C-alpha positions, 0 to 999 in steps of 0.5 A: 304579217301580223301587228306583233311581228311588225313591231318586232321587226321594227324593234330589231331594226332599231337595235341594229341601227344603235349597234351599227352607230356604236360600231359593234358590227359583229354583235349587229350581225349576230342579232340580225341572224338570230332575229331572222330565225325567230321571225321566220319561225313565228311567221310560218303558217300552217295549212289553215293560214295561221302563223306560229305567232298568232297561235302563241298570242291566242294561247296567251290571251286564252290563259289570261281570259281563263284566269279572269273567268271570262272563258265560262258561259253562264247566262240567265238571271243567276249567270255571269252575263252582265245583262242577265239575258240569255245570249247565244255563245260564241260568234252568235253572241252579238246577234239579236232578234226583232219581230215584224208582220208581213203583208198577210198580217203574219208574224215573222222574226229577223235575226240581226248579226254583228256584221249588220246582215239580217237573216230570216228563217222560213219553214217550208213543206216539201211536197214529196215525190210519192204519188206525183206524176213525172210532169208535176215533178219536172214543174216543181224542179223547174220552179226550184231552179227559177227561185234560185235564179231569182235569188241570185238576181236579188240585190242585197242577198249575201247567202242562202241555205236549205236544211231538210230534217227527216225522222222515222214516222209511225204513219199515224199522221198520214192515216189522220190526214186521209181520215180527215180529208176523206169525202163521205160522198166519194165513190167506194172505189176512191175510198178503197184506193185511199185506204190502201194508200194509207195502209201501204205508205205508212210502213217505213214512212218518214217525217220531213221538215225543211227550213230555208234561210236567207241572209240580207245586207240592208245597206245595199238593198235600200237607201232608207231603213224604212224602205228595207222593212217595207220590202221585206214584209211584202217579199216574205208575205208574197206581195 
């Protein structure tokens, strides 16, 4: 039961007690019957677990925010955000980004959320399945499963996700890769095979980009904040 309904029930109980003390039994019964119908209706929840009272309060709060102009999002130097910054709207408004360096002196960013969790987004390159032996594919699938298992045993990891983006490719990137990687001293047969691959696989090729996102909870990973950052630099850098 929400706070609003709890206060309503206590108010009705107080009114009932006053009526009973004044010996107005019939009025007390009528008030309790009406109150029971009202409270039962307001406490009814839909399939999403939201009660009628919560929906009503949400509409009232939105109308108040709309009258005050707080429902508009205008960021930037001439916007309505007091800090004149460009924060993300909605639930990500309380997030911020910090920059760090891993063990290989590569810069990476961490996204700090309002619930004190930290997220890192890594850009990865899937090897693909074309021109790859079955044994190699099995090894790659096994390595992916091993990484998931290690991630499940990592203390402090709260969630992870993988996003794969594919888009049509003209095939020029494959042709450039073959041209720049070709060895002029290679046998003619090998050069012919590579040229044939570039001509055949460029048709209907797809450009693929992938990101792996991992969220941590620093409070459960290390007793000291400095230990957490040191561990993340070593982990992300492969150390």
